[in-house]
C-alpha positions in Angstrom: 0.0 -0.2 0.2 1.1 3.3 -1.2 1.8 6.2 1.6 -0.7 8.2 -0.1 -3.2 5.3 0.5 -1.9 4.6 4.0 -3.1 8.8 4.6 -6.0 8.5 2.9 -7.4 5.2 4.7 -6.5 7.0 8.4 -7.9 10.4 7.0 -11.2 8.8 5.6 -11.8 5.5 6.9 -15.1 4.2 6.1 -16.4 4.0 9.9 -17.5 7.2 10.4 -17.1 6.8 14.0 -13.6 5.3 13.9 -12.9 8.6 12.0 -14.6 10.5 14.5 -12.7 8.6 17.6 -9.2 8.9 16.1 -9.6 13.0 14.8 -10.9 13.2 18.8 -7.9 11.5 19.7 -5.3 13.0 17.9 -6.8 16.9 19.1 -6.5 15.5 22.9 -3.0 14.4 22.3 -2.1 17.7 20.4 -3.7 19.9 23.2 -2.1 18.0 26.2 1.4 18.5 24.5 0.4 22.2 24.3 -0.9 22.7 27.4 1.4 20.3 29.5 4.8 20.7 27.7 4.7 23.5 25.1 2.4 26.9 26.9 1.5 25.2 30.3 -1.5 27.7 31.5 -0.1 28.2 35.0 2.8 29.9 33.7 0.9 32.8 31.9 -1.3 34.5 35.0 -1.3 38.0 34.1 -4.0 40.9 32.9 -7.5 38.8 32.8 -5.8 35.4 33.6 -5.0 36.5 36.6 -8.1 38.4 37.3 -9.9 34.9 37.2 -7.3 33.4 39.2 -7.6 35.5 42.3 -11.6 35.1 41.3 -11.1 31.6 41.7 -8.8 31.7 44.9 -11.6 34.2 46.5 -14.2 31.4 45.6 -12.3 28.5 47.2 -11.0 30.2 50.5 -13.8 32.8 51.1 -17.0 31.4 49.1 -19.2 33.6 51.4 -17.7 36.6 51.6 -19.0 39.9 50.2 -17.0 41.7 47.9 -18.0 44.0 44.9 -14.7 42.9 42.9 -15.7 39.2 42.8 -18.8 40.5 39.9 -16.7 42.6 38.4 -16.3 39.5 35.4 -18.8 36.7 34.9 -18.4 33.7 38.1 -18.7 30.8 35.3 -14.7 30.6 34.4 -13.4 31.0 37.9 -16.2 28.1 39.1 -14.6 26.2 36.4 -11.2 26.8 37.9 -11.9 26.4 41.5 -13.8 22.9 41.0 -10.7 21.6 39.4 -8.7 23.3 42.3 -11.1 22.1 45.1 -10.7 18.5 43.9 -7.2 18.2 42.5 -5.1 20.7 44.8 -5.1 24.8 45.0 -2.0 24.7 42.9 -2.5 21.8 40.6 -1.9 23.8 37.2 -1.4 20.2 35.6 -4.9 19.3 36.4 -6.1 22.4 35.0 -3.9 22.5 31.6 -5.6 18.6 31.2 -9.0 20.2 32.2 -8.5 23.1 29.7 -7.4 20.4 27.1 -10.3 18.3 27.6 -12.4 21.1 26.8 -11.0 22.0 24.0 -10.8 18.3 22.7 -14.9 18.8 23.4 -15.0 20.9 20.3 -14.1 18.3 17.9 -17.4 16.2 17.8 -19.3 19.3 18.6 -18.3 20.4 15.2 -18.4 17.2 13.8 -22.2 16.3 14.9 -22.9 20.0 14.1 -21.7 20.1 10.9 -23.5 17.1 10.2 -26.8 18.1 11.1 -26.7 20.9 9.2 -25.3 19.5 5.8 -26.3 16.1 5.7 -23.5 15.8 3.3 -21.1 12.8 4.2 -18.1 14.6 4.1 -18.6 17.4 5.2 -18.6 17.0 8.7 -15.5 14.8 8.9 -13.9 18.4 7.1 -15.1 20.2 10.0 -13.7 17.8 12.6 -10.3 17.7 10.6 -10.8 22.0 11.0 -11.6 21.8 14.8 -8.8 19.4 15.5 -6.0 21.7 14.2 -7.9 25.1 14.6 -4.7 27.0 16.3 -6.6 29.9 17.8 -8.8 27.4 20.0 -5.2 25.7 20.4 -3.8 28.9 22.3 -6.9 29.7 24.1 -6.6 26.4 26.0 -3.0 27.5 27.0 -4.5 30.4 29.1 -7.1 30.7 32.2 -9.4 32.1 29.7 -13.3 32.4 29.1 -13.2 31.7 25.9 -12.9 28.3 25.2 -15.3 26.9 27.6 -17.7 29.9 26.4 -16.9 28.2 23.0 -17.8 24.7 24.3 -21.4 26.4 25.5 -22.2 27.8 22.3 -21.4 24.7 20.0 -23.3 22.8 22.3 -26.2 24.8 22.1 -26.5 25.5 18.6 -26.3 21.5 17.9 -28.7 21.1 20.8 -31.1 23.7 18.7 -30.6 22.0 15.8 -31.8 18.6 17.2 -34.7 20.3 19.1 -36.3 21.4 15.9 -35.7 18.5 13.6 -36.3 16.1 16.3 -38.9 17.5 18.8 -37.4 15.9 22.2 -37.9 17.8 25.3 -34.5 15.9 25.9 -32.8 18.3 23.5 -34.9 21.3 25.1 -33.4 20.8 28.1 -30.0 20.3 26.8 -29.9 23.5 24.6 -31.2 25.7 27.8 -28.5 24.0 29.8 -25.5 24.8 27.5 -27.3 28.3 27.2 -27.7 28.2 31.1 -23.7 27.2 31.5 -23.2 29.6 28.7 -24.3 32.8 30.7 -22.5 32.5 33.5 -19.0 32.3 31.2 -20.3 35.4 28.8 -23.9 36.5 29.3 -24.1 37.4 25.9 -25.1 34.1 24.9 -28.9 35.0 26.7 -29.4 37.5 23.6 -29.8 34.3 21.2 -33.0 33.5 22.9 -35.3 36.7 22.1 -33.9 36.5 18.6 -34.7 32.9 18.4 -38.4 33.8 19.5 -38.7 36.5 16.8 -37.9 34.2 14.3 -39.9 31.5 15.7 -43.1 33.3 14.9 -42.2 33.8 10.9 -40.6 30.2 10.8 -43.0 27.6 13.0 -43.6 25.4 10.1 -40.1 24.7 9.3 -38.9 24.7 13.4 -41.8 22.3 14.2 -40.0 20.7 17.1 -40.2 24.2 19.1 -43.4 23.5 21.0 -44.6 25.6 23.6 -43.9 22.3 25.9 -40.4 22.2 24.8 -39.9 26.7 25.4 -41.0 25.6 28.4 -38.0 23.1 29.1 -35.3 25.0 27.1 -36.3 27.9 29.5 -36.1 26.5 33.0 -32.3 25.9 33.7 -31.7 29.3 31.9 -34.2 30.7 34.7 -32.6 28.4 37.6 -29.4 29.7 36.5 -29.9 33.8 36.2 -31.8 33.3 39.3 -28.9 32.2 41.3 -26.8 34.6 39.3 -28.5 37.7 40.6 -28.8 36.3 44.1 -25.1 36.0 44.2 -24.7 39.8 42.6 -27.1 41.1 45.4 -25.2 39.1 48.0 -22.1 40.9 46.7 -23.2 44.3 45.9 -26.8 44.8 47.6 -28.4 45.8 44.3 -30.3 44.1 41.6 -27.7 42.8 38.8 -27.4 39.7 36.6 -24.2 38.2 35.9 -21.6 40.1 36.1 -20.7 44.1 36.8 -18.4 45.2 33.7 -21.0 45.7 30.9 -21.5 49.7 32.2 -17.3 49.8 31.6 -17.4 48.2 28.1 -20.4 49.8 27.0 -18.1 53.4 27.8 -15.5 52.1 26.3 -17.8 51.7 22.8 -19.8 55.1 23.2 -16.2 57.4 24.1 -13.6 54.9 22.1 -11.1 55.8 24.8 -7.7 54.2 25.1 -7.7 54.1 28.9 -10.6 54.6 31.1 -9.6 54.6 35.0 -11.5 54.9 38.3 -10.7 56.3 41.5 -11.2 56.6 45.4 -9.3 58.2 47.5 -8.1 54.8 48.3 -8.6 53.1 45.5 -7.5 53.4 41.7 -7.6 50.6 38.7 -7.5 50.9 34.6 -8.6 49.3 31.7 -7.7 49.0 28.6 -9.4 46.4 26.0 -6.8 45.2 23.4 -8.9 46.2 20.5 -8.8 50.1 21.6 -4.8 49.6 21.6 -4.7 48.1 18.1 -7.5 51.2 17.1 -5.0 54.2 19.0 -2.0 52.2 16.6 -3.8 52.7 13.7 -4.4 57.1 14.6 -0.5 57.1 14.4 0.0 55.3 11.0 -3.2 56.2 9.4 -5.0 59.2 11.2 -7.6 59.6 8.3 -8.5 55.9 8.1 -12.4 54.5 8.6 -11.1 52.1 11.1 -9.4 54.3 13.8 -10.0 55.3 17.9 -12.2 58.3 17.6 -12.0 59.7 21.1 -14.9 61.7 22.2 -13.3 62.9 25.2 -9.4 61.8 24.7 -7.9 58.9 24.8 -7.5 58.5 28.5 -10.5 59.3 30.5 -11.1 59.1 34.4 -14.5 58.8 37.0 -15.0 58.7 40.3 -15.8 55.5 42.3 -14.8 51.5 41.8 -14.8 49.4 38.2 -18.3 47.7 39.2 -20.1 50.6 40.1 -22.0 51.1 37.3 -23.5 55.1 37.4 -19.9 56.9 36.7 -19.3 55.0 33.6 -22.9 55.2 32.3 -23.3 58.7 32.9 -19.7 59.4 31.0 -21.1 56.8 28.0 -24.3 59.1 28.1 -21.9 62.4 27.5 -20.1 60.7 25.1 -23.1 59.9 23.4 -24.3 63.5 23.5 -20.7 64.9 22.5 -20.5 62.5 19.4 -24.0 62.7 18.3 -25.7 59.8 16.3 -23.3 59.6 12.9 -20.3 59.2 14.7 -21.8 56.4 17.5 -22.8 54.9 13.8 -18.8 54.7 12.5 -18.2 53.5 16.0 -20.9 50.4 15.7 -19.3 49.5 12.2 -15.6 49.6 13.2 -17.0 47.3 15.9 -18.4 44.5 13.7 -15.3 44.9 11.5 -13.3 44.1 14.2 -14.8 40.8 14.7 -12.6 40.1 11.6 -10.0 42.3 11.4 -7.5 45.1 12.2 -6.7 43.0 15.5 -4.8 40.2 16.5 -6.0 37.8 18.9 -5.0 38.4 22.7 -2.8 37.2 24.6 -0.5 35.7 21.9 -0.6 39.2 20.2 1.5 40.2 23.0 4.1 37.7 22.3 7.3 38.2 20.0 6.3 34.5 17.9 3.1 33.3 18.3 1.6 36.7 17.6 2.8 36.0 13.7 1.2 32.3 14.3 -1.8 33.6 15.1 -2.3 36.0 12.8 -1.6 33.1 10.2 -4.6 31.5 11.6 -6.5 34.6 11.5 -6.0 35.4 8.0 -6.8 31.4 7.2 -10.0 31.9 8.5 -10.8 35.1 6.7 -9.8 33.8 3.3 -11.6 30.6 3.6 -14.7 30.8 6.2 -15.7 34.4 6.1 -17.0 34.5 2.4 -18.9 31.3 2.6 -20.0 32.9 5.9 -21.8 35.8 4.7 -23.2 34.1 2.0 -25.0 31.8 4.4 -25.9 34.6 7.0 -27.6 36.3 3.9 -29.6 32.9 2.5 -30.6 32.4 6.1 -33.5 34.9 5.3 -35.1 32.8 3.0 -37.8 30.0 4.6 -35.8 26.8 2.7 -32.8 27.9 4.9 -34.4 27.9 8.1 -32.5 25.8 9.8 -29.4 27.6 9.0 -31.4 30.3 10.5 -30.9 28.8 14.2 -27.0 29.1 13.9 -26.6 32.4 12.1 -28.8 34.0 15.0 -26.2 33.7 17.6 -23.7 35.3 14.8 -26.3 38.0 15.2 -26.3 38.2 19.0 -22.3 38.1 18.5 -22.5 41.0 16.0 -25.0 43.2 18.3 -22.9 42.7 21.2 -20.2 44.4 19.4 -22.3 47.4 17.9 -23.5 47.7 21.3 -19.5 47.3 23.5 -16.9 46.5 20.7 -15.6 44.2 18.6 -12.4 41.7 18.8 -11.3 38.5 17.0 -11.2 36.8 20.8 -14.6 37.4 21.2 -15.5 36.0 18.3 -13.3 32.8 18.3 -16.0 30.7 20.7 -18.5 31.1 17.9 -15.7 29.5 15.5 -17.4 26.1 15.4 -20.6 28.1 14.4 -18.5 29.4 11.3 -16.8 26.2 10.4 -19.9 24.6 9.8 -22.1 27.4 8.1 -18.9 28.1 5.8 -18.1 24.6 5.0 -22.2 24.3 3.6 -21.5 27.7 2.1 -19.0 26.6 -0.2 -20.9 23.2 -0.9 -23.8 25.7 -2.0 -21.4 28.3 -3.9 -20.2 24.7 -5.8 -23.3 23.7 -6.7 -25.0 26.7 -7.5 -21.4 27.3 -10.3 -21.9 23.7 -11.2 -25.7 24.0 -12.1 -24.9 26.8 -14.6 -27.8 28.8 -12.6 -25.4 31.6 -12.4 -25.8 32.1 -16.3 -29.4 33.3 -16.5 -27.9 36.6 -14.4 -25.8 37.5 -17.9 
């Protein structure tokens, strides 16, 4: 047997389950090597990673202590770290590296089954699994104690369960869908936006989404309501006021409305400052291309100060309102467009972007994404408005929720990365349909 045939037999074995098992094992080994030997996450506890680590340490050592700063970041990632540390030891970074490697590995079968259910084509799910196996942004994020990787698992699982729900109408699928969303909102509350969007589309696509009955709406809502209630109770416990999952949304909203590079919060015995990496990229473009459409355009200067703490919403809400009044609607619209563009370009994925070598690897991976996945994604997003693509609309509304968040706050390729499993499935099916359109000759009718 020639080498080519051996490789082909390994990559495309006749049995689909055997193929998926092989690719999943390869993904696990690759991520274990990355997390334990090449890029151990325990050696990179800085910035956001340090915040999640500190939040986890507070959960581990002082679980009931009231502390306003505890609600600044969503608590899901810290809870994951705390669970592993409680079982395997507070400083067991090997166990944490293995846990993150396992999370990253889960994305391979999730993406495979998502593509299989969406496309119903025999080859595309295998291609999707191979892409997920070697997808560098996910491998890289697994080497940091960040929220992106666990959130990617939740988003992809929610997308898969939603497709199964509308296809089969089983109550268990509805409950699993709601559970994935519920866990995801503790990591990134933005996932909850997909539910009202889904409700709006359901009003027009009830026949296509036959499995989404009134009873299944109740089943999927149950875990979300429970987790949301726990999150609100936790927020009130730490702050004494009403809130949802985290307290950093007013700060992020102020960044989106003011286009500042740095926002600092001050009190007599308190100081903190925050700089989102995408704003840093926009500021660099100001120096090179001051007249570019995609640039930092501060309302009140690159550095803005407020009186208060980072988790106190009032100063940031007032600042955002002043920025909106100062800039006017057209500048705010331009801000929003720039934020959406930055989900795919004009910035690199942090934390790799701050390194001397990995930044170039990440840039290459992001460029490949934009070349091979972004064009068919745009095609499928547009096609999702048609009735025959009602199932695709289930995945497209997740991307719509992502875009809506970028419009209100700000965009970053790092914030998009958790949705890349959905983008892989939509993109591959997009290429299949583009090829079918060209091969059929239907395009000649446009001439």
